[in-house]
N, C-alpha and C positions, 0 to 999 in steps of 0.2 A: 733659506737664510740661516747662517750660523748664529749661535747664541754667544754673547760675551762670556769669557771664562768665568766659571763658578755659577752659572745660571742655567736654568732650564726654562722652557716656555711658561711654566707655572710657578717658578720660584723667584724670589727677589734676589738681587745681587749679593755676592758673598759678604760685602761690607754690612749690608742690612742684616743678614743672618748672624754675623758676628755681633752686631749690636743686640740682637735678641738673646744671644748667649750671655752677653755682658749684663743685660737686664735680669736674666735668670739668676746669674751668680751673685749679683749685687743684692737682690732680694733674698736669696737663700742665706747669705752671710748676715744680712741685717736681721732676719728672723732668728738665726742662731744666737746672735748677740742678745736680742730681746728675750729669748727663752732663758738665757743665763742671768741677765740683769735688765729688767724692764726699763730701768732708767737709762741704760746704755752709757753710763759714766765710765770714764777710764779708771782702771784699777789704781789703788793706792800706789803712789810713787810714779804714776804716769800722768801727772797733772798738766803736762804740756801738750797732751794729745787732745784732739777735738772730741766732744761728746758724740755718742752714736746718733742721737737725734739731730745734732747739727749736721753731721756728715750726710745722713739720709735726706734731710731737708734741702741741703745745699745741692746735692746731685739732682734731686727731683725738680728743684726750681730751674736748674739749667736745662734739663730735658724738656720741661714744660715750655720754656721759652723757645727752644729750637723747634721741636716737632709739632707742638700744638699752637703756640701763638704766632711765631714767625712764619712757619711754612703752611699752616692750615688756616691762620687768621682766627683761631678760637680765643675765647677769653682765658686769661691765665687763672690758675687755681687760686681761689681766694685765700685759703689757709696758708699756702706757700707764700703768697705775696705779703702776708703779715709777718713772716719770719725774716729776721735780719741774719741771713746766712750767705751773703755774697762774699766773694773774695775781698778781704780787707775789713769786713765788719768786725766789731768787737765780739769776743767769744760769747756764745749763748748756749742754752741747753733746751732746745725744743723737745717736746715729748716724743720719745722714740716710736711708740705705737701709732701716734697721730702722723708722724713723719712717714712711717711705712705705709699707712693707708693713703697718704697723699701721693707717694711714689706709685702705688697701685693705680690710683686714679689717672695719673699722668700717663703711665704706661698703657692703660686700657684705651685712652683717647688717641695715643700715638700709633699703636700697632696697626690698626686698619689702614691708616694712611701709608705707613712704612711698607706694609705688605703689597700695596699697589705701586710702590716706587720701582721703576725699571731703570736699567743701566743707562738709558738715553738721557735720564734726568740728573745723573750724578754730577755733571759739569755745569748745571744751572747755577747762576750767581744768585746768592741770597743777600738780603740786606746786611750791611756792615754792622758789626758789633762795636761798642765803644772801645776805643784804644787800638783797634786793628787798623793798620795802614794799607792793607790790601783787600781785594775782594775775597769773599768766602764763597765757596761752592758747597753744594749739598754733600759731596764726598768729603770735604773738609770737616763739616759738622759731624758726619758719621765717624770719621777717624778720631776727632777730638772727643766725641761722646764715648766711644769704645775705650779709649785710653783713660778718660776721666772715671768711668764706671769701674774699670778694673783696678785703677790706682786706689780708689776709695773702698772697693771691696777688700783690698789688701789691708788698708788701714782698719776697717771694721774687724777683719780677721785677727789682726794684731791685738786689738782691744779685747776681743773675745778670748784670745789665748791668755792674755794677762789676767782675765777673770776666771781662768781655769778650764777653758774649752780645749778639746783636743784639736789637732791640726784640721782645719776646715777644707784643706785641699783646693784652695783657689789656684787655678781658674776652673776646676771641675771638668765635667764631661764634654762641654762644647757641642751639644747635640745638634744645634741648628746649623752651624757652619761646617761641620765635618761630614754631613750627609751629602750624597751626590746628587 
């Protein structure tokens, strides 16, 4: 039997591996910002940017919803559920270190399930999110998550740059999705 493009019998589909790259890059850039400015606040003059803690909490909350709650039926992360970081919420400044720890918790609960995901499940329909008028599939959530993680990694990188960091080189090495 032939394997779907981008997979081997022991590897998850390319979209899953790309999500792992996005997880790595997002965490790398968040940690770099925390090393520069533990508060993760935008630099002076950049007051219209989101705070680093908001960005990390926002992304972690979405990932927790998709991979842990919706698809595995796990309880949502309590700390994240207390944060008001959904799209449209008023600006807030969650603690950046606590947000990074929450992201790590979410990631560690999601990865074992994602590693077992095979290409045959990519077209499974998952429950509809608020405001979406069409069915979502597992592949849709993967694509949305990858884009969301990389977009916000870029935002964190810009904040770090304004705080004096060198270019963080997003998207980085992409070691999961570029191996054969």
